[in-house]
N, C-alpha and C positions, 0 to 999 in steps of 0.2 A: 625258914620253912616249919610249919607247924609241926610238933610232934604226934600229933594224931592224924585227923583227916586234912589234906591240904583243904585250903579255901580257894574259890575259884572266882576268875575274873572272865567274863564274856564280853569282848569289846566288838560292838556291831551287834544289834538286835533285829537285823531283817530276818528273811526266812531260815537261814542258816543259824544264825545266833540265838534268836528267841526259841527255837527248837533245840539248840544244844544245851541252852541255860536251863530250860524248863527240864529235860532231860536229866541233866547233872543234879537238879535239886531232887528228882524222883529217886535217883541212886543214893540220895543221902547227903549230899554235899550242901555246905553253904554258898550261896552263888550269888554273885552281883552282876547284872547286866548294863552294860553301858552304852550310850547313843548318843549322839550330838544333836538329836531331832528331839526337842521338849516334848512335843505333842506325841511321838510316838511312845516316849518314855512314860508319859501320863496314862496313855491308854493302857500299856502293859502293866504299871502298876495298879491299875484298877482291874486286872485280869482279863483284859480285852486284847485279843489278836487282831492285827490290822488286816489281816489276809485269811484266805480259807484254806485250813489244812487239818484234815479229820483227826480228832482225838487231842489235838493242840490246847484248844480252848479249856478243856477239862483239865488236864495236867498244870496248865499255867495256873488257873484259879485255885487249884488245889495247895500249891505250894507259894503263892502269894500270900494266901491265907494263913498258911502254917507259919509265914515268916522265914522260911528257909531260901527263898527267893526274892531278890528286890532289884530295882531298876534306878538307874541316876544317869545323869549327865556329867557327872564329876568323876573324870577319868582319874584324877590323882588320889580322890578318895579311895576310889575302888581298886586301885594299885597298891595302895599303902596298906589295904585290909586284906590282900590275896596273896597266895602263893604261886599260883598256877594261872597263866593269862592267856587265855585261847583268843586268836584273832580271827574273826568271823565277818570281815568286812567284804564289800562287793570288789570285783574284779572286771569291771565293765569292758567292752571293746572299747578302744580310742576312738576318737571321731576321725575318719578319713583314713584309717589303718586297720589291719587285722591284729594288730598287737594289741595286748591287754593292758588296760589302765591301771597301773601300780599305785596311783598315787594314795588310795584309801588305805591300803596295806603298809606303805612306808609311813604314813601319818600316824597310824594306829599304833605301829611297832615302836615309832620314836617315842610317842607319847606315853607308853608304857615304860619305855627304857629310862625316859628322863625322869619319871615319878618315882621308880622303885626306891624303897626305905629299907628293903632287906632282900637278901638271894631270892631269886625267882626263876622260873622257866617260862619262857615264851613260845607257846604253841601255834604255829601257824596250821589254819585249818582252811583258809581261802584257797581257791584253785589258781595257781599262779605258774607262769612259764619256768622251766628248768632253768636253773642257776640263780633265782630270786633269794633264796635262803642265804646263800654265800654273801650276796650283797647286803642283805639285812643285818647278817653278823657284823659286817663292818660297820654299818651304821649304828647299831646298838652299842660296840666298841667305843665310840666316840661320844656317847650320850650317857651312859649309864654312871652314876655317882660313884665317886671313889669308895672301895671299900665294899662295894656290892657287886655280887656276881650273877650275871645275868647268862641264861644258857637259851638258845634258839634251836628249836626243833621242829619237824614238819609232821603233821597228823591229819592227812586229806579226808574230807568228807565224801561220804557216799549215798547222800539222801535221794530218794525219789520223791517228787512231790506228789501228794496224796498218800504216801507210806512214810513221811518222814521220821514219825515218833516211834514207830517199830523199826525202822532203820538204825534209829540212835540208840534204842534201849537194847535191841538185840540185833547187832550187825552181824553181816556174815564174814566180816573180817577188820581188823584194826590194823593200820599200817602207821609206823612211826619211824622216823628218818632222822639220822644225825644226832641221836643220842649218846649220851654218856652212861656209865653204869648207875649213875646216880638219877638222871632223868628218866631213864627206862623204868627204874624202881619206882619213881613218882607217876609215871604214866599207867604202871601196872596196877596201881593203887586206885587211881581216877577209874580205871575200868574195870576193876576188879569183880563187878556183877557180871557182865558179860562174858569175862573171861571163865569166871566159874562155870558157866553154862556151857563152854566147849568153843566159844568164839576164838579162832586163832588170831594171834598177834604176829604180825611179820615187821622184824625190826631189820631195818636196811640203812643205806646211806642216804644223804639228803636229797641229792639229784633223783635218786629213784623214786622216794617218796612223793616228790613233787611232779614226776610223770605218771604215776599210777591212776590219777584220777582222770587225767585228760586222755591217757591212752584207753582207758576203759571207755571212756565216751566216744572217742575215735573209732573203736572197734564197734560198738553199738550202731553208730551212725553208718557205717561201713556195711553192717549187715542190712540195715534197712534202705539202705541206697542200692545194694546188691539186688534184693528181691524187687525193687521198684524198675530196676533195669531189667529184670528177667520178665516182669509184668508187661513190659513193653514186647518183648518176644513172643509171649503168649498171646497178646493181641493179635499180633501178625499172623500168628500160626495158629490161631484158634483154640489155643489151649487155655486151661484154668489155673491160675497162678495160685488160687486157695489149695485147691487140691494139690498141686505141685508141691505147695509149702508144706502142707501136712506130711506128704511123703519124704521130703528133704528132714523134716523134724524128727523122724524116727532114727535117723542116723546120730547116734551119741555124740559123734563128734562134731555136731552141727546143731543139733536143737530146734525146738520150734520157736522160743521166743524171739522176739523182734525180726520176724519173717512175715510180717503182715504187710502186703502190700498196700499202697495208699496213697494219701496226700503227702506223707513225709514227716518229718521231725522238726520241731521248732521249740520255743520256751527260752529261758533265761540261760541255760548252760550247754546243751549242745552245741548249738550254731557258733556261739562265741568260743567255746572250747575248742573245737577243731580247727577254727580259723586262728586261734592264737597258737595252738600247736603247729599248725601250717606255717606260720609266719616265724615262730622260733626255730623249727625245722631248717627252714631256708637259711636262716640266720646261722647255724650251726654247720650248715652244707650238706645236711641229709636230705637231698632233693628228691630221691625216691619217695620218702614218706609225705613230703610236701606236694608232690605231684598227685599222688593217691587221694590224699584229702581234698584236694583241688577238685578232682573228679567226683568225690562222695558229695561234696558240697553242691556242685553243678546239677549233678542228678536230683538232688533233694528240692533244690529250688525249681528245677523243671517240672517236678510234680504239680506246683501250683497251676502252672500254664496250663498243663493238661486238664485238670479240672476246669479251668476256665473255658478251653476249648470244647471239653464234652458238654458245658452248659450251653455254650453258642449252639452246638448242633442240636442239642435238645429244643432250642427254641427257634430253629429254623434259620440260623445264621446271624441273629441279631437279639440282643437282650433289651433295646431299647424300648422303653414303656412296658417292660414285662415285670410282672411280680415274681421276685426270687425269694424263697424262705430259705433261711441258713439255719440249721440246726448246730449250734456250737460255735462257741467264741474263744474259749480256753484252748491251749495249745495241746491240751489231753484232758480226761476225766479226771474228777476229784481234785481239781484245783481251780482258782480263779485268775491264775497267770494268763496274761496275752501277751506275754512278751514275745516277738517274733512269732505270733500264732499264725500258723497256714491258713485256718479258718478265715481269721479276720483280712488276711492278705487278698485271699480269694473274694470276699465279701466287697471289701473296698474296690478291688479292681473292676467288678460287675457292677458296682454303683458308678464308677467312672465311664462306662460305657452305657449309661443310660438308664439301667434297671432302677426299678424299686426293690431295694434290697430289705428284708425285715430279719433280723438276728434274734434267735432266742437261745439263751443258755441257763441252766438251771443256777449257777453260781457266779459267773463271769461278766453278767450284762452291765454292771456299773464299772469295773474296770475296763471293760471293752468301751464302754461310752467316752471314759475319759480320753482314751486312745484315739477312738474314731467316731469322735462326735457328729460326723455328718451323716451315719448310717440310722436307721430307724431300729427299734428294739422291741420286743414283743415281751409280755410280761407272762406269756403261758406258751405253751407248745401250739394249740390250736390255733392261736393267732397269728403263728408265724406260717402255719400251712394253709389256713383258709384264703382261698382265691388265688393261690400261687400257680404260675405258668411252669415252675420247675421248683423241685425240693431238694436241696442238697444237706447231706449229713456229713459234717465236716469234724465233728468231735464226737468220740463213741461213748457218749453219757450211757448208761444203764436204761434212763427214761425214754432214749431215742431206740436202744437195742429191743425194748420191750413194749414199744407201743403197738398198738391195733392196726395195721395197715387198713383194713377196710373202713375202719371208722374215719381216717384220715382222708382216705380217697374219696369219701363222700362229702369232705368239705373243700378238698383241692380244686382249684380251677381247672387244672390239667394234670392228672396223675402221671407226673413224669418226675422219677426220683434218681438222683446222681448220688450214689453211695462212695463218698470220698475215703471212706475208712474201710471198706470191705467187710463191715461189721453186721450187714443184715442177710438173712436168707432170701435171694432174690426170687426163689420159687414161691414162697409164701406171699412175697409182695406182690408178684405177678399174678398170683391167684386172687389177689384182693382188687386187682383191677390197675396195677401200676406199671409202667414200663420202666426197667429197673437198668441202668449204666452204672459199672463200677471200673476200675482199673484192673488190667490183665484177666477180666472174665468176660465171656460173651455177654451182651445185652440180652436181656430176658423180656420178650415182649408180654403185655397184658393179657391174661387169660381170659379177660370178658371184654365187653364192648364198652366203651367209656359212656356213662350217662350223664358226666358233670356237666352242669350248665356253662355256657360263655361266662368268662369273667367279669363280674361287677365288684365294684369296690363294696366290701361288707360293710353294714351299718355300723358295727362296732366301732370301725376304725375312725370314724368321727366323733365316738362317744367316750372316748379316751381311754380304752384299753391298750391301743398301740401306742406305746410311749415314743414319741419322736425325739431327737436328740435337740432340738432347737425349738 
């Protein structure tokens, strides 16, 4: 171990690893990022981030240029030159199972263990099922070279996409599990900057550290599914779920965050994490937890069908040959991540029912195109709205929230809006001529008679402004 600052190795340079590596360099450490993908390593070495994350490109370029941060495909070299080895690889859901695929974590951990040339601390940051750390400790013990001491601890990540840089540099808590006095001291040195500003460090056993991230995600998912279940009650009773959520949010025991009824959660974390926890809880015989999470998941997935049904109703029972504008492809704003995106799931389902679906997203169009190449993608907001028989707002980007409803009503074929995120003021949109449907709130009818002309295919659609997938 270095007598001054520990040298840091980050294995895996995807969303978590690239952000963590850049943030560690910002905190003053020498950092090597390792990845098996040469193209990704080459891009990062040029200071290019292969995904959208506000603030990360600037941070990455600054420390690549300073020499404090570099990237390589050579795990052996990076391990030999480092003292603290962060495991930041993915744990996707297994094929045909809710269980987490731990092959990448096992491979990365084994690679570090067998290439250690001096004592080191292996720090798991990937989200894993409880019990993984103990298995990895046995794996490490059989691979580490003679005379070298390797200690495995767990330090879960709590990054929010769109706010990952802030969450790494100024976290609201740091959790470390399974540490000895030595490894705790090293991690306190690694996180000295946020600790100095008052960030608490929670030191616990290995299983508790493994459970913190998935439990946090499960709680947030439960809160979202709860308000969506209540939204269904509101619809049946004629109540307004947004006002109800505001009232609930004033209770300090509950809080207002994550009480927004709508299309539900998606992305690369919450869905897979609650399913992995559900699976692991069943393995451990904790059936109350697995049953609860099953219901949370079912409610969430059901929201997508509710938006589809609402769109069908808005179009008179069928979307066949109807033009549907979809605003949003990313699973949430401030990211281009479309993994398990509710917006794209709805768009694809409507396309399969014969609709002409035109998707617009400020950042995620290219990632969406790769995953759903049969959909059409607009290059501008107006292109998705023009001539539409129904307009769906499915990701709450500021560009959509701040849009001028009167101007959009003038170019829509039929000013019929489905607010899938309850992010718009229905009264303002109705005043501009829209009929507004949303989940858990009464339908608001247009305040003015529609003067929109019958739908005709706009001239620009054949002039190259609408970017088709094929």
